[in-house]
N, C-alpha and C positions, 0 to 999 in steps of 0.2 A: 240711722233713724233714731231720733230721740223719743223716748217713751216716758216723758215726765209730764205730769199733770200740772196745770197752772190754775190758780184761783186768784183773780185780780180784783181790786177795788179802786174806785176813784176816791180821792181824799182831798177835801178842802183844807187849806192851810190854817184857817181859823179853828177848825175842829182839832187839829193837832196842837195848836197853841192853847186852846181851852183845856184839853185833857192832859197836855204835856206830851212831848214826843216819845218818851220812854213808855208811859202807860198806853199810849195809842199803839205803839209797835207791839207791846206785850199782848194787848187785846186782839189785835189783828193776827198775830202769830198763833195765839190760842185758838182762833177761829179757822186756822188752816190757810190763811192768806200767804201767797208766795210772791205776789207782785203788787206794788202800790203805784198808782198813777196820781202823782201829787200835782195839784194845780199850782204852778209857780208864777203864772201871770194870767189873770182873768180878764173879763170884759171891762173892768174899770180901768185897766191899764196898769194897776199896781202889781208889784211883785212881792214874793214871800221870802226874798233873800236880801242881803245888804245891797241896796240900789245906789249907794253913794258914788259908785264909779260909772253910773249910767245916767241917762236922762229920765229914768223911770222912778216913780214914787214908790216908797215901801208901804205895803198894806198894813204891816204890823210893826210900827216904829219901835225900835229897841229890841226886837225879837227876830233874829236871823233864823227862821224856822227850817229852811232847806238843809243846811249842813247838820242841824240837830236831828232832823227826821232821818236823814241818810245814815248817820251814825247809829241811831237807835234801831232802825230797820235792819241794817247790816248785822247787828249783834244777834238778830233772830234769823239770819239767813235769807231775808227778804230782799228782793230787788226793788229799786225805786226808779220810776220813769217820770221825766218832766212832762207835764201837760201844760200847754200854753196857747193863748189866742194870739194872733198876729195882727192882721189888718182889720179885725172886727172889734177892736177894743176902743174905749172912749178916748184914749190918748193918741191913737194913730192919726185921726183927722187934724188934730191941733199941731202935731209934729210934722206932718207931711201933707200940707194943703195941696 
């Protein structure tokens, strides 16, 4: 039986982009966060990673926030979980009529 406490937060990619992945991770670690649920694809259908190899639009052009946030969070021992919407986003009806 694991006896480890977990303190998780939901994180929007634009927050990490605005503050910077390193500072975001530092602040979260200082607050005792162990797990980050990073929104990698929201209701707009845009993604926060390099979408060039997918049919998906990138929410933050020129900023591949997912790998940067992963690296920064892992440096502080935090886990990152991908949070995404699937069939309820704005892109789904257009791509799958």
